[in-house]
C-alpha positions in Angstrom: 18.5 25.0 7.8 21.8 24.3 9.4 22.5 25.4 13.0 26.1 25.5 14.3 26.6 25.3 18.1 29.7 25.8 20.1 30.4 25.6 23.9 32.8 28.3 25.2 35.9 26.9 26.9 37.5 28.3 30.1 40.3 29.7 28.0 37.8 31.8 26.0 36.0 33.2 29.0 35.6 37.0 28.6 35.8 37.1 24.8 33.2 38.6 22.6 30.7 36.6 20.6 32.3 37.8 17.4 35.6 36.5 18.5 34.1 33.0 19.0 32.4 33.2 15.6 35.5 34.4 13.7 38.0 32.3 15.6 36.5 29.1 16.9 33.8 28.6 14.3 35.9 30.3 11.5 33.1 32.3 10.0 34.3 34.6 7.3 34.0 38.4 7.7 31.4 38.5 4.9 29.2 35.8 6.4 29.4 37.3 9.9 28.5 40.8 8.5 25.4 39.4 6.8 24.3 37.3 9.9 24.5 40.4 12.1 21.4 41.8 10.4 19.3 38.7 10.4 16.8 38.3 13.2 17.7 35.5 15.7 20.7 34.4 13.6 23.2 34.7 16.4 22.2 33.2 19.8 23.9 33.0 23.2 22.3 30.4 25.4 19.3 30.5 23.2 18.8 34.3 23.2 19.5 36.7 20.3 22.5 38.8 21.1 24.8 41.5 19.7 28.2 40.2 18.4 30.0 42.4 21.1 28.3 40.5 23.9 30.8 38.9 26.4 30.8 35.2 26.8 31.7 33.0 29.7 32.9 29.4 30.1 30.1 26.9 29.5 28.0 29.3 27.4 26.5 28.0 24.2 26.9 30.1 21.0 24.6 29.2 18.1 24.5 30.4 14.5 21.5 29.8 12.2 22.9 29.5 8.7 20.0 30.9 6.7 20.6 31.2 2.9 20.4 33.9 0.3 17.3 34.0 -1.9 17.3 31.0 -4.3 16.8 31.2 -8.0 13.3 29.9 -8.6 13.9 29.4 -12.3 16.4 26.6 -11.5 13.9 24.4 -9.8 12.3 21.6 -11.8 10.3 18.9 -10.1 11.0 16.3 -12.8 14.8 16.9 -13.2 17.1 14.0 -13.4 18.7 12.8 -10.1 22.4 13.7 -9.7 25.0 10.9 -9.3 25.6 11.2 -5.6 28.8 9.6 -4.3 28.4 10.9 -0.7 25.9 13.1 1.2 25.7 14.5 4.8 23.9 17.4 6.5 26.5 19.9 5.1 27.6 18.8 1.6 27.4 16.4 -1.3 30.1 14.8 -3.4 28.9 14.3 -7.0 30.1 12.4 -10.0 29.4 14.8 -12.8 28.9 13.3 -16.3 30.6 14.8 -19.3 28.5 17.1 -21.4 26.6 18.7 -18.5 27.4 22.4 -17.8 27.8 23.5 -14.2 25.3 26.4 -14.7 22.7 27.3 -17.3 23.7 29.7 -20.1 22.7 33.3 -19.5 19.0 33.8 -20.4 18.3 30.0 -20.7 17.7 28.6 -17.3 15.8 25.7 -18.8 18.9 24.2 -20.3 20.3 21.1 -18.5 22.9 22.1 -15.9 24.3 20.6 -12.7 22.9 23.6 -10.7 19.4 22.9 -11.9 19.7 19.1 -11.3 21.0 19.7 -7.8 18.5 22.4 -6.9 15.7 20.0 -7.9 17.2 17.2 -5.8 17.7 19.3 -2.7 14.2 20.8 -3.0 12.6 24.1 -3.9 14.2 27.0 -2.1 17.6 25.4 -1.8 20.9 27.1 -2.9 23.7 24.7 -3.9 27.3 26.1 -3.6 29.9 24.4 -5.8 33.3 24.4 -4.2 35.1 24.1 -7.5 34.0 23.9 -11.1 34.6 21.4 -13.9 34.4 22.3 -17.6 31.3 21.1 -19.4 33.3 18.3 -21.1 35.1 17.2 -17.9 33.6 14.3 -15.9 34.1 13.3 -12.3 34.1 14.3 -8.7 33.3 17.6 -7.2 31.9 19.0 -3.9 28.6 20.9 -3.5 28.1 22.6 -0.1 24.6 23.0 1.2 25.3 26.4 2.9 27.6 29.3 2.5 29.5 28.6 5.6 30.7 25.1 4.5 31.3 26.5 1.0 33.6 29.2 2.4 35.5 26.8 4.6 36.1 24.4 1.8 37.1 27.1 -0.7 39.7 28.3 1.7 41.0 24.7 2.0 41.5 24.3 -1.8 45.0 23.2 -2.8 46.0 22.5 0.8 46.4 19.3 2.7 42.8 19.6 3.8 41.4 19.4 0.2 43.3 17.6 -2.6 42.2 16.6 -6.0 43.7 14.2 -8.6 42.7 13.8 -12.2 43.1 11.3 -15.0 43.8 12.5 -18.5 44.6 11.0 -21.9 47.2 13.1 -23.8 48.2 12.8 -27.4 51.6 11.1 -28.0 54.2 9.8 -25.6 54.7 12.4 -22.8 58.4 12.8 -22.0 59.8 13.0 -19.4 57.2 10.6 -17.9 56.8 12.6 -14.8 57.5 16.1 -13.6 56.1 19.5 -12.5 54.8 22.1 -15.0 55.5 25.5 -13.6 54.2 27.9 -16.2 52.1 31.1 -15.6 48.6 31.2 -17.2 46.7 34.2 -18.5 44.0 35.1 -20.9 44.9 34.6 -24.6 44.8 37.8 -26.7 41.5 38.3 -28.6 39.6 35.6 -26.7 37.3 35.6 -23.7 37.5 31.8 -23.4 41.0 30.6 -24.4 43.9 30.7 -21.9 47.6 30.4 -22.6 51.0 30.3 -20.9 52.3 33.9 -20.7 55.0 35.6 -18.7 52.6 38.0 -17.1 50.1 35.3 -16.2 49.2 34.0 -12.7 51.5 31.3 -11.2 50.3 27.9 -12.2 51.6 24.5 -11.0 50.7 21.0 -12.2 52.3 17.7 -11.2 52.0 14.9 -13.7 52.9 11.3 -13.9 52.6 8.7 -16.7 50.4 5.7 -15.8 50.1 3.9 -19.2 51.3 4.4 -22.8 50.2 3.0 -26.1 51.2 3.9 -29.7 49.0 7.0 -29.8 48.2 8.2 -26.3 49.5 8.6 -22.7 47.3 8.1 -19.6 48.3 10.6 -17.0 47.8 11.3 -13.3 47.5 15.1 -12.9 47.6 17.0 -9.6 46.9 20.7 -9.8 48.6 22.7 -7.2 46.8 25.9 -8.3 43.3 26.4 -9.7 43.5 28.5 -13.0 40.9 28.3 -15.7 41.6 25.4 -18.1 44.9 24.9 -16.2 45.4 21.1 -16.9 44.4 21.5 -20.6 46.6 24.5 -21.1 49.6 22.9 -19.4 49.5 19.7 -21.3 49.2 21.6 -24.6 52.2 23.7 -23.5 54.2 20.5 -23.2 53.2 19.6 -26.8 50.8 16.9 -25.7 47.2 18.3 -25.7 44.5 16.2 -24.3 42.7 13.9 -26.8 39.6 15.5 -28.1 40.4 19.0 -26.8 38.8 21.2 -29.4 40.2 24.4 -27.9 43.9 23.5 -27.2 44.4 20.5 -29.5 42.5 18.8 -32.2 38.8 17.8 -32.1 38.1 14.3 -33.3 34.7 13.0 -32.3 35.4 9.6 -33.8 37.9 9.1 -31.0 36.2 11.0 -28.1 33.6 13.7 -28.1 35.2 15.8 -25.4 38.6 16.7 -23.8 39.8 13.4 -22.2 39.9 14.7 -18.6 38.3 13.2 -15.5 38.3 14.3 -11.8 39.3 10.9 -10.4 40.1 11.2 -6.8 39.3 13.5 -3.9 40.5 13.9 -0.3 39.2 16.4 2.2 38.4 17.2 5.8 34.7 17.8 6.5 34.8 21.3 8.0 32.0 20.9 10.5 32.6 17.3 11.8 36.4 17.1 11.1 35.9 13.7 9.4 38.6 12.7 6.8 36.9 11.7 3.6 38.3 10.1 0.5 36.5 9.2 -2.8 37.3 7.9 -6.3 35.2 7.8 -9.5 36.1 5.2 -12.2 37.5 6.4 -15.4 34.7 6.6 -18.0 34.5 4.2 -20.9 35.2 6.9 -23.5 38.6 7.5 -22.0 39.3 3.8 -21.3 38.8 3.0 -25.0 41.6 5.3 -26.0 44.1 3.2 -24.0 42.9 -0.2 -25.3 
């Protein structure tokens, strides 16, 4: 259980506890609302208080970040261990393998999923919070918060200078021009609950791309999403006329080349929201994508 503590500054003397929680500790309105009804969740100098209590310089405000009820069906004592790139008291950075879904299919909690693997690693009663999601076929880096507070702080940082992601992708053909910005709105494709497409009434979607390597069949790209739409990178590359190799939904499936869309979450920069530490990680491009460029 994570406990946040904060010492009231002279400038904050006379404010209410809720002002410290919302302002200095940056708790969301939803989280604060739930904490208000939990016994001994909000403390002032070690004593449970109402959020309207006045604070004074030197006071210590504490918040006990208890979690929602976990899904017991996700816990398995013998589950595989996740590929952990980094871990601290608040979060983990994972290197997700291709072919593993983020969550189990509805009605089949026993199916392998990253949620089940992580729940088993953290221990019975834990509740992992994924800051962003990767498609089942996508490999690479992602963040899992250990509590709702850190999850909310990181979600708000997505696509800002405090949390940046970069991908590697292998696209079919020679991409021209070799670099640029794809500014094309994305929405749901007619008649499908899965497929997305570029459409005038879609949500604004921006992707920066840059060619890193070219051979006679494929282009290795650096992709930087500036927004976070479903299937954004896959849709945008197909829109350019260069779908990702192996993309069964937006291109052509060819399992003799690669058994999944050739997309990898390669690099991650972010500020740890509790400690303020600047963190940076990379995950090597998997062999199945490297082979396409040989």
